Structure formats: C-alpha cells, structure tokens
N, C-alpha and C positions, 0 to 999 in steps of 0.2 A: 330712376335715379337722376338727379338734377343735372343737367349738361355741364355746369361749371364743376360740381364735384366729380363727375364722371370724367372729365378731363385731367384733374389732379390725380384721381385714383389711377387711370392708365398710365401717367406719367412716373407715378412713384412705384408702380407694380414690379418692375424689373429690379430695382436696386434696393428698396426700402427693406431694413432688416427683419420687419414682420413678415413680409412676403416672402423673403428668402428662406427664413426659418420655417414657414409654412409650406414651401415647395420641397424642402428636405424632409420635412415629416411625412408629407404625401408621398414621395419618391420611397422612402424607407418603408412605408406600408405597402405600397404596390410591389416593389421589389421582393418583400417577404411573402405576401399573399399570392403573386402572380409571377414567379421567377421566370417562366417561359417568355421571351422577348416577343413573341409572336401572339400573345394574349390581346384580346380586344379591351381597350381602355377608352372609358367615355368620362369626359370631364365636365359634369354638370355645372354650369356658371364659370366657363372657362374664361371669361373677360378677354384680355387681351392675347391669350394663349401662352402666357409664361410658363404654366405647368405642363401644358402640352408639348412645348419646346423642351423644357427639362427631361420629361420622359423620353421624348425622342433621342435627346442626347444620350440617355442611357441604354439606347438600343431597341426600345419598343416601337415597333413598326406600324401597329394598328391604331393608333390614339386619335381619337375624334373628340370634338367639343360641342357643347350647345350652351347658349345663353340668350337670355330673354331681351337683352338689349341689344338692337341692331347697330349701335354705334360700337359696341364692344366687339361685335363679329366683324364690322367693317375693319376696325383696327387690326385684329387678328389676322384678317386676309392680306392687309397691307403689309404686315409684318412676314408674309409668306407661308402662313399656316393654311393648308387646305383642309378639308374635312370638317368643317365648322359649319354650324347651323343656327338661325334664330329659332329658338325654341325653349320651352321649359320641361321639367322633369316629369310632368303629368303627360 
C-alpha cells in the first residue's frame, strides 16, 4: 500500500462510518459463531487493530492479529495492542 494512502487509511479507520459498520458486522459474526469469550480470534489484515480492540471490548481475551504491512503493525502496537505480527494468511 502506498505510504500516503496508508496514513489516511489508518487515520480514518477508527471513526469513518464504513469501518465502524464493518466492525459491527464482524463483531456480530464472531459473537454468533464463537460465543465463548475465551475463543481464539485471529484478525487477518488487522491494520491498526480497531477490530481487535472492538472484540477485546466485548470480552474476548485471546485476540491476535496479522498484517502484511509493517507500518500497520507498528501503529497497532503504538495504540497498545499486543499479540500482533507482520505476516500474511499463507
């Protein structure tokens, strides 16, 4: 991802309506399919960790994330999210 676009993306991810709606849908699917809050959850493409924070806010204790972009993982860690790694789904 281009660095200039990445910076804008990371800035918008917390509050833009599209990202907020997407997080609500994901949270709904996770809570329906894995109601046990001790379930392992992996967010592939976690970006700055907004979805990870949302799931942790719902009580999920074992949430981790991977993203192929080192800048996204650095931002995620700066925002207090542990358990994130640079990597891809393969």
